[in-house]
C-alpha positions as CSV (number, residue, x, y, z in Angstrom):
1,M,140.0,36.4,59.1
2,T,140.2,33.8,61.8
3,T,137.7,33.4,64.6
4,I,138.3,31.9,68.0
5,K,136.9,28.4,68.3
6,L,135.2,28.8,71.7
7,P,131.7,27.7,72.7
8,I,129.2,30.5,72.4
9,D,127.9,29.9,75.9
10,Q,131.1,31.3,77.3
11,F,130.2,34.7,75.8
12,I,126.5,34.6,76.7
13,V,126.7,33.1,80.2
14,P,130.0,33.5,81.9
15,F,130.0,30.4,84.1
16,A,133.1,31.5,86.0
17,F,131.2,34.6,87.1
18,T,128.2,32.6,88.3
19,A,130.4,30.2,90.3
20,Y,132.5,32.9,92.0
21,Y,129.9,34.4,94.3
22,P,128.5,31.1,95.7
23,A,132.0,29.9,96.3
24,S,133.1,33.1,98.0
25,Y,130.0,32.9,100.2
26,F,130.8,29.4,101.4
27,L,134.6,30.0,101.7
28,Q,134.8,33.5,103.1
29,G,131.4,34.1,104.7
30,K,131.7,37.9,104.4
31,D,128.9,40.1,103.2
32,E,126.3,37.3,103.2
33,L,123.5,39.8,102.4
34,F,125.3,41.2,99.4
35,N,126.3,37.8,98.1
36,I,122.8,36.4,98.4
37,G,121.0,39.6,97.3
38,G,123.4,40.1,94.4
39,L,122.9,36.5,93.2
40,I,119.1,36.9,93.3
41,L,119.3,40.2,91.3
42,I,121.6,38.6,88.7
43,L,119.3,35.5,88.6
44,L,116.2,37.7,88.0
45,A,118.0,39.8,85.4
46,F,119.1,36.7,83.4
47,F,115.6,35.2,83.8
48,F,113.8,38.2,82.4
49,I,116.3,38.6,79.6
50,S,115.9,34.9,78.6
51,L,112.1,35.3,78.7
52,K,112.2,38.2,76.3
53,L,114.6,36.3,74.0
54,W,112.3,33.3,74.1
55,D,109.2,35.4,73.2
56,R,111.1,37.1,70.4
57,G,112.1,33.7,69.1
58,L,108.5,32.4,69.3
59,D,107.3,35.5,67.4
60,A,109.8,35.0,64.6
61,Y,109.2,31.2,64.3
62,E,107.8,29.9,61.1
63,S,107.2,26.2,60.7
64,A,108.5,24.4,57.6
65,G,105.6,22.2,56.5
66,S,102.0,22.2,55.6
């Protein structure tokens, strides 16, 4: 079985998605409230998800040494 040789960050954080809305805001200028509000909601969602993953990683951490 062959796997695709792509960086894992393309699956976790789709950078094209995060660049689309700021670019559309500056280029088109339509729906400013939705673009800014949507970006803030997405930012907060990813922030809280990353905090939960960080806490889970800290709970599972075991040092290798004395």
